[in-house]
N, C-alpha and C positions, 0 to 999 in steps of 0.2 A: 624245801631247797631250793634256792636260785644259784645257778653256776653260772657265770658269764666270761664268755673266753673274747680275744681282741681287747682287751683293757690289759694293756702291755704296761703302760704307765700307773696304772692302779688309780685312774683319776675316776670312773665310775662306779659307784655300788648299790646293793640292793638292800631295803631295809622294809621290813613287812609288805613286800611287794611295792615298794614305790623304789624308782630310776633316782640315784643323785649322783653330782659331780662334787669329788670332793677338792678339787682345785679350779683357778681359772681358766678358761679356754683361751688359746691365742689361735685366730684364724691362720695368720702368717705362717705359723710351724704346723698345724693340720688343719686344713679347713672342713675336714669331714672322719666320724668313726662310724665303723661297723661291726655291733655287737652282737655274739651270738649267744642265747640265753637258754638254758636247759631247765626245767622245773621238776623235782624228783621230790618222793618224800622223807622227813626227816630223820635220819639213823638208816636210810637205806640208799645204796649207791647205785642198784638197778630200777627198773620199772619208771621209765619217764613218762612223768604225766601231760608233759608237753614242751617243745621247743620252738622258737621265733626268732628272728633276727630284728634290731633295732640299729634304724642308720638316724645318724646324728649328724646334722648341719650346723655349723657354726657361722654366725651371720656375723659381717664384717661389722667394724666402726674404727673412726678415721682416725687411727691414730700411729699412723706413720706420715713422714714429711718427706715431700716430692726430693729427690735430689738428680740432679745432671749426670750423665754419664761420664762425662771427664770433666777433671777439674780445671784444665788449661783448655779452651776452646781457640780456635783461630780460621781465617780465611782470607780467601784473595778476589776482588772484585778489579775485570779488565774495564779501562776507558771503553765508553760505546756501549756499555751492556744497557739495554732498554729498560722503562720501568716496569715491574711486576716479573720479571727473571729470577729466579732464584739463584745467588751463588755461591752458600753455604746452609748447613742444617745443623741445628742443637737439637740435645734429644737428653731428657729427662725421663725417671721414673719412680712409683710409686707403690708400695708394696701393699698397699691395701686393693679389696676387691674391686678386678677392673671393670666389672659388670655396672658398679656402682658408681654414684657422683664423688665417693670418696679417692677415685683414682681417674677422675675426667680432669686434666690436667688444662691449664690454661698457659701462652706464654705470652709477655708483653718487655719490651724496652724501656728499662728504666732510666739509663742515661747513656749520651751519646760524648765523647772528647775525643777529639777537641771539637766545639761546634762550630765548626766553618764549612765551606761559605754559608750552611744552613745548620741549625740546632735540632732540623731534623731530614738527615740524609738517608736513612734507612727504616724500615719497618719490616715488620716480625709476623708473618702468619700465626695467631693466637693456637692453631688447632694441629698444625704440623710440624711447627719450630723450624721452617724455612724462614731464614733470613733474607730480606727483601730490599730494596731502593725505596727508599721514602716516597709515597704516592706526590707527596707535594714538590718533587722534583721533575715529575713529569710536565708543568707549566715551566718552571726554570728549564728543564731539560737535563738529561741525564748528563750534559754536556759540562755543567757547573762542576761535575767530578773529577778533579785536576791535580793528577802524582804531585804537581810542583808548589802547589798550594798544600796539600795534606797528603801522605802518601801512606799514612798510620792513623787508623781508629781503635778506639777502644770503647766496645759495647756492651754497659751492662743490661742483663739477660735475666728478669724475673719468671719461674713457675710457681702455678699456684693449682690447687686441687679443687673439689666443691666445684667445678665449673665454673673458677675464677671469683665465687662468692667470698663476701669481705671476712666470713666465718672458716674460710679453709687456711689450710697450712700453706705456707710458701718457702722459697728457697731461692738466692740468688746465684747468678755466675757470671764471670767476666771471659768477652770474645774479643781477639784482636784481628783487626780488618785492614791486609795491605792492599792497596790501592796500586796497580801495575800498568805499564802502556800495554797497548792492543795493538797488533798487526792488522787487524780490522780497518783498514784505511781505503780512500779513495781511487778507484783503478783509473790508470791511465788510457786515454782512448787510443782504438787499435786501428791502423789504415791497414786493409787487407785490398791487394791487386784482385779487379773480377777475373775469374776462368783460370786460377790458380791451378798448375799441374800436379797431379797427386806424387806421393800418396797420401792417404786422409786415414783417418782424423790428422787435422794438426792443431796444436797448440797454441792458443793464441793469446792468454794472458793467463792470471791465477789470484785468486782470493783466500784468504789466509786467516781463520778466527784462531788467535793465541790463548791456551788457555784452559778449560773445559771443553771436555768431547761435544763435537759437532756434528749435523749433517746439512750437506750444501745443496741449493735447488734454485734452478733459472727460470724466470718468467719472460716473457714481450711477444711483440707480434712478429713472429718467426712461424715458419711451416716447423712441423714437429721435426725434432731430433735432429735438426739444421747444426744447433749449439746444444753440448751439455756440458755438465762441469762433473768431477770425479771428485772421489772420496778426499782428495789431498788438494782439495780449491783449483784444481787447473782447467781452464775453461777450453773448449776443443772447438772445431770446424770440422764437421762432417763431408762437405761437399763443396763444388766450387759456386761461388756469385755471380751474377749478372747484375752490374750497376745500373741498366737499364728498367731491369725489373724491380728492383730496390735498391736506392744510394747509400741507404745508411741503417741499423739496425740501434734500437736503445733497448739494452735487456738489463735485468734487477737480478742483483744477486743475493740470495738468501742463508743465513747462518740458521741452523735450526735445533732446539734440541730433540735428543728421541724421542718425546712426546709430542713433536711438531710445535712445539712454539718456537715462536723467533726471539733472537737475541739479542740484536739489535738491530739499528734500520735498515735497510738493502742497501747494497751499494749499486752504482749506476756504471755499467760498462757500454761504451758509444762505440760503434765498429764501423767504421766509415769505408765504403768502397772504392777502391781506385778506378777510373776509365781505361779501358784500351780502345784502340780504335777497331772495333769490330762489328761496326755496324754502317752499310754504306748509303749515301744519300736517296730518298724516296721521293719519285714525283709523284705529285697529288693525282695525276691520270698517266696514263701510259700513252694515250693520243689526244691532241690538243686538234678542235676544229675553230679557224679563225677566218673571217670575211675582211677584204679591205677592198676600196675601191680603186678603180683602173684610173683617178686622177689624184690620188695620196700623194702627198706632197712628201720629200726625202725628212728623215727624222721622225716621221709618224710611228708612235707605238703602237705594234699589231697585238701583242701579248704580253705578259709577265709572266712566267712561270714561277713556280713553287716546288721547292723539296724540303723534305724534313730529314735529320740526321740525327736517331736516337743515342748517340754519345752524347758526354758533357758537353755542354753549351759554353763551358770554358776553357775548353781548349780548342787546339786547332783541328781535333777530330770532326769539327763541325763548320769548320772554315772551308765552303763550298764554291767552286769554280767555274761555271759554265762556259761552253765551247759548241759552235754550229759546225757540225764534220761531214754535211753531205748535205745537196740541194738537188732534187730532181723536178723537172728538167734542169740542166746546167743550163747557164748563162755567163757570157764571156767575161764579165765581170758580177761581183756578187752581190745582190740584190737586197740581202737581207744582213743585219749585225745582232749579234746578241752581247747586252751589256754583264761581262762577268761575273759581276759582284751580285746585281739585282735579278739577274735571269731575264732583263726587259728587252724582249725580239722589237728591233727599229726596222724602217724600211731605209735602204742603204741608196735605193735606185733613184734618179729623180722621178720618174714617172714607170708607172706600171702598162701605160696605155698599148697597146700591139703587144703586150707579153700575154704569156700562156694562163690560160683562165682557172689553172690550178698549180701549186709548188709544195712538194712533200721536204719537210726539213727535219736531220736527223739530230738530236742535241744532247750533249752528255752532261752530266753533273760530276766533280771528283772532290773529296773534302782534302783535308792537308793543303788547301791553297793551291789543288791541283797538282802537286807535286806526283812523281812518277809511282812512289808508293803508294799513295794515296786509293781508297775505294773508291768507285764509280756505278753509275746508271744511266741509262740513255732512256728518250722519249721521242715520239713522234708528231711533229705541227705540220698540221695539213693547211696551204694558205690559199683559201678562193679569193680569187681577182674577180670582185664583180662589176658588170658591164654598167655603165651609169648611163641615167636617160639625158642626153646632150643631145639627141637627134629628135625632130618633131615628125609625127605621121604626116605626110602628104599624100593627096589624091591627084591620080594620076592626067584625070580629066576633073575640069569644075563644074561642068553643066552635063546633068545627065536626063536623057529624053526628048521632047514629051513621050509619055504613054498613053497609048488610049483603053480606056476601063469603062465596060458598059454599067449603067448604074447596078443593075441585077446580079453584078458580079459577087460571088461568094464571099464571106466572112472569111480570111485564112489565106486568100488569094496571093501568090507571091508577085511582086509588081517588077523589082530587079534587085540585084547582088551590088552593093558598094562595096571597095578596096581602096584602103589608103594604105602606101608602103610606108616601113621604118628601117631606118639603117640598125638600131641598135643591136643588143644581140637575141635570136629569136627564143620566143617560150620564157621571155622574161616579163616583169611587171614593164621596163623601160619599151618592150617591143609592144605589147598587148596593147590594141587600141578600145577603146569606149565611144561609139559612135553615139551622137544625139540628134536630137530634131529641136533645133531652134527658135524657128518660127513657122508658120504655115500650116501646124497643126495644133492647133486651140482648141478644137474637139475631139480630140484624142482618136481621130478615123487612121490612121498608120502607127503603126510601131516597127521597132528595128530589132532584130535578133543576131546577135553577133556570134559566131564559131570562134572559140578561141583556138582550133587547130590551124584553122586557114587565116584568121585574122581576120576576113568578110563580115558584113554584116548583110541582113537578108529586110528589106523593106516589105510590110507584110500589111494585106489591108485587114485591118481591126474592127471596124465598123459596117454598117451599110453606107453606100452610096447613094445621094438624092440628087439628080439632075436637075429637078426643080430647085432645088436649095443650094447647092455649090457646082459649079460648072469646071472649075480648074482649081488644082492644088499646087502650089508652089512651095516645097521644103526646102527650107536651108540645113544643111547637117553640118556638123563639124564632127573632127577628129581628135581623141585626147588621150593620151597614154592613161593607162593606171596608176604608176608611178609620177610623181611631179617632176617637173622639166628642169633639169638641171644645166644652167650656162647657156639658154637657147628661150625664144622665143614664138608662140602659134603665130604664124605669119595666113596669110592669104590663102594659102597652099592647103592649109587645115580644114578648109571650107569648100563645099560643094551646095548645088542647087540641083535638087528634083523636079521636074515638070511632070504632071497627070492633069491628061484631059478627061474629063466624066461625060460619056456618051448616052443620050438618051434613049430609055428604053420603053414602051408600051407596056403600062404596068397592072396589073388588075385592078379594079374597085377594091378598096377595103373599109372595111365595118367598124367602125370604132369599137362595136358590143358585139360579142358571141352570141348574147341571150338578150333578150328584151322581155320585161313583164309588164304587162298594164291593168290595171282594175275597171270595170265597167259595170253598172246600175242594170241589173235585167229590165228595168224600167225605160231605159233610153230608146229613143226613136231610132228609124233606120236613118242611115246618111251620117249617123255623128263620128267624129274625127277620133279615133281613140291614139294615135300617135304618128308621129312622121321622123320616118327613117330616111339618115342623110350618111351615103359613101363617100368616101374621099377617093377621086383618080384625076391628079393634075393631065392626066394625058388626052382623055374623049370623055364625051357624054356617058350617063350611066342610065341604064332601064330597069326599073323593080317589077318584081314578080311576086307571087305567094305561092309556095307548095304544101300540100296538105291539110288544104280547108275542105277537107269532103265534103261539110254541108253548107258549103257556099255563105257561110255568115256574114264574111267581109272582102273586100275588094281593098288594092291597092294603085293608087295613080300611076303610072309606069316611069312618068316624069319626076314628080315631087316626091314620091315615099311616102304619102300619104294612106295610111289606112283606117277605110271606113268600118261601119257596120251597115250589111245590105237588110236586116231583118230584126224585127226587135227578139233577142234571145231570152232565153230560158233556162234559169239558175237550174230548176227543178229537173231539169233535162242534161243538163253539161254545166257544173259549175265549172271546170277549169277546161280550157280549149288550146291547145297546141298545134303550130303550122311554123311553117320557114318562110323567111323573105329571102329572095337572090337578088344580089345588086350584080348585073352582068356591065359588061362593056358595050356600047352600040357598035365599036367599027372592028370588035373580035369577040363574038358569043362565046368563046372558048375561056376569054378572063372573066371570072366571076368569084365572088365569094356570096356567104350566106352566114344567117343566122336566125336564132330560134326564137319565136314570138311566144311567151303563154299569157294567156288573156285570162285573168279571173275576174266570172260573171258574179256580180254583188247580190246578194239574195234582197229582195222586195217582198213585203207582209202580203202575197198576193193569193195564197189559199187560205180556206177556212177549215177549222178543224171535223173531220167525219167521224160518225160512230162505227167503232171495228167489231164484227164478228156477229152470231146468230144467237138471239136472244129466246126463241119462239119458243122452244121447248124446258125452259126453266120456268118455275114458279117458287111463291112464297108461299108457305103455312100460314093457316091462319085457326085457332090464336096464334099471335107470334110467337116463333122459337125463337130461344136466344141465341144471339151470333149469326143469324140467318140473314143472308144477304147477296144479293145479285151484283157480280164485280163485273163490271164494263169498263170497255176499253176505249180509248179515242186517237187518232193518229193526227198530225198537220204536216203537210208535205215541204213546209218552209224550211229553210236554216232554221238552227236551235237559237237565233238571235232573235228569232222573230216567233216560232213554234214554242220554243221554251218549256216552262211549266202550264198545262192544259187547266183550266178552270171549270170544276163542273159548279152548276149551281141548279135548285128547282128556279120553275116561272112562282115569280113573287103573287103567290095567291095562297091567303091563309086556310085553305081548305088542304090545297096540294101541300102545303108543310107542315099540318097538321098532321096528315097521314103519313107522309114521307117523310125518308131522309137522307142524304149525300153525305158520306165520308168519305174524304180523299185517301187513297192509299200511295200513290207516289204520282209523278208529272204528268202520268198518261190513264191512269186507272183510278176507277172510284168504286166504292161499294153503295148500293141502292139497297135499303132495308126500309121497313115498316116503323112508323114513328109513333103511329098507336098500336094498343096490344089485339086489337081485333078489328077486321075487315070483311065485308061478306064474301064469299066464295064468287068470283067473277073476273075477267080480264078489266084489267083498267088501263087508261091511257095516260100515262108519266110525264108531263112535258119538262123535257130537259135540256139548260143553255148551256152551250160547250164555248168558252173563248182561248183564245191564245194569247201569248204575251208580248205580243208585235205592238208597234206604233205606227198607225193605229190598228184599234184592236178588232179584232174581225173573228165572228161566234156563229155557232149553229145551233138553231131551234129544232127541236125532234120530239116527238111523243112515240115512248117507247112503252109498248102493249107488256103488259106482266100480270102474269095469271096468278091469284089467289085461290087457294083451293085447301081443303080440309084433308089433314095427313095422318096416316095412322101411326103406330107406334114407331115404324120404321123409317117415317117421314119420307113415305110415297104418297103422292097425290092421290085421294080417293074419285076423284071425278071422272066419271066414265065418260067415253066419246059419243058422241049421240050418232045415232045413223041417219046418214045424208037421203034425203028423199029419193026416191029413185033408182036408188044406188044397190046393188046386192047385197048380202048378208055374207058375213064372215063365211058362213059353211060356203055360201055357192060362190064366192071369189077364190078361195081357196081351191074348191073344186074345178071351176074353170081353170086357172091357172095351172093347177097340176095335168089336169087333163090336156091342156095344149101343149104340155112339155111333152107327156106321153107320147100324143101324137107325131109330133117331131121328133120322136126316139130318144128323147131325154130322158133323164131319171131324176129325181128328186129325193132327199136324205129327211129324214124326219130326226130330230133329238129333241128329248124331254128333259128340261132344269127345272126340277122339285115342281114350280107352281106354275110352268109354262112351256109351249113347246115353240121349237126352234124351225122352222122349217128352210131348207135350203134347195135351190135348183139351179142348174148351168143351162146356156145356151150357148153353143157357139157354131159358126159356120161361116163358108164367106167372107173369114175375116173379121167375122165381129164377135165379142164376147159379151156375154148377159147374165149378171149374176143376180138372183132374188135373194132377200132375207127379210121374213116374216118374221115377227117374234108377237106370238099369240098369247095373251098372260091374264087369266083368270083371278080376280082380287075381290073376294067377295061375292062371288054369283057374279060377276060385271067381267066384260070381256073386251081388253082395249088392244089395240094395233099400232104396232110403233114401228119405225122404218120403214113403211112401205113407200118413203119417198127413194130409198135407195134401191129399189127395185127396177 
């Protein structure tokens, strides 16, 4: 048995376990049901088998037509409202499920009556229902809305569900729109005096929007909070204005909806600041310095001062009047005058000649045209009266000298001091004198040095004098001012002459060179002239001599200065020879000069090559050992241009060249070796020719004894030294030597080295030392004696 609760209308029931609806459902009356089901056995009221809840949600069907909330709709639009700002709202409802398209409403304007001045004066937001002015009016401008043309419009509004689809239900309604005048009109310009006294803030204007509630705001280029607008549209000034800082303000006034959207085009308020004479004239400088010449003519403009006044240039506040209030030092008659309007200072006096060198003027500038109530400022003008160069410098005398100067006077000598006087103002360019040498100083022997403190010129010797060249100088001097002469000319008084006599002095001889170099061949014969020394002495004759010729190679003619060879020179002894030539005054031997003479002795090929070294103890092994050779050396005393590379050659004999071979090592050495593989052991005389590289060539023929012997495996020669007839044996020689040394009280030392014995003995006395080294070597039962020559 199924028992259902929550089924008050008896709509639902169970049959054989199936839930059924006995009547149609209406979502708008009841969108959902909650049924409590209890299952029991039939015929029993107790013993519940099961209980559960069934939630039934009723799906919506588009079965309701949307309807406007008001039968009669009305609104008011104010002139000046801009496009896009809503002025009224229509609203409709649909009983279908708001979460489905069945209640998704869209609004549209179906008709407008009358259709003037446009058929589309208004538009409506299709979602919100806010009625808006037509977008097309944005081009024509909301200004086409005119209450005199049409003050009432009837709008037919349609609302449709299903999101505005053609299948949706719709209904229409009528709305009346009244067009009314607006107080949102242009604001008149406001004129405010600068520096207005308080209290602040001050109301200066008012903007008002009639109709819906708005909020006001201001925009413009002005300091923050200098102007603000209240809730009623009253515009306030919060502090004093300064015309010199800002003469006017452009302020925009906005009317906005609470959501911040602007209702209409902003109004513009022009605030003009009136001027007040609150600024005094200001000079561009507090002190001016000007210069005027003493001969300036009357009416000459000295300077034009300038002032600025920050007040309104279109008012009397900037009408400036100038006046000279004082002059220091004072004068019987005014020397200067000022143009009251332009500020130009002009010379009132006929001339400033014999006036003070400087004047100080105090000048005032007064606005309001110089009225007593005008504001003023002052400046100082310092006028320097400049002396003009109208007086030329003149010499007190026109001839100086004659001055006697020895020709050996040192450069830098002060000859004399020249002075020219000038009546112009001291220490000015019209007083300073430039002295110049006009003629007589073509070789620039003298120069002038001017002292600006005293205005004098010193005549200085600039180059060495030479009596033999010039005996007298006549210098023509001129005196000119640094500044150009005004109103005058330079006459004869500005010119002077200086006479200078050069005195002769006996001078030392002068050698044109400090070092002479000459080259001579070593083969030149005695008496050859090497060079001729010629000194200069315009005053007397010269005697020549040589110093430092320690080997007396040369001689010099004391009159002519010719240097000759005394003997044949030898480059191999001295390749360079240095001496000193002396030139002295015959009248005064203390007057002399000297120079170095370097003689380079040129080489001649006059030496033959010679063999260098002792080869008697060397030997070659037979049969021939590989790479065994005797290194022989040669030398040539000539210079490298003649000796150069030395050439070694064998005598052009077939037998010699068959047995021997010479191989060059470098320019001075060669290797002598066996050409054949075997030679009979004995001493051979090998003929060798050594030639130099000179021209003509010089050569040396030598016979070099070469020992050829059989050698053991160590390379030692096996040939025993033969005993000489009548000479003592080894044992007797050693015995005699050692016995002799023993008799004279000396000792010997015997040291054995493997296969031989080294005997050493020393003998000394009466300043003589003698040492004997005897090496007795036994090889293959043969005895050899070596180095006996060193004993």
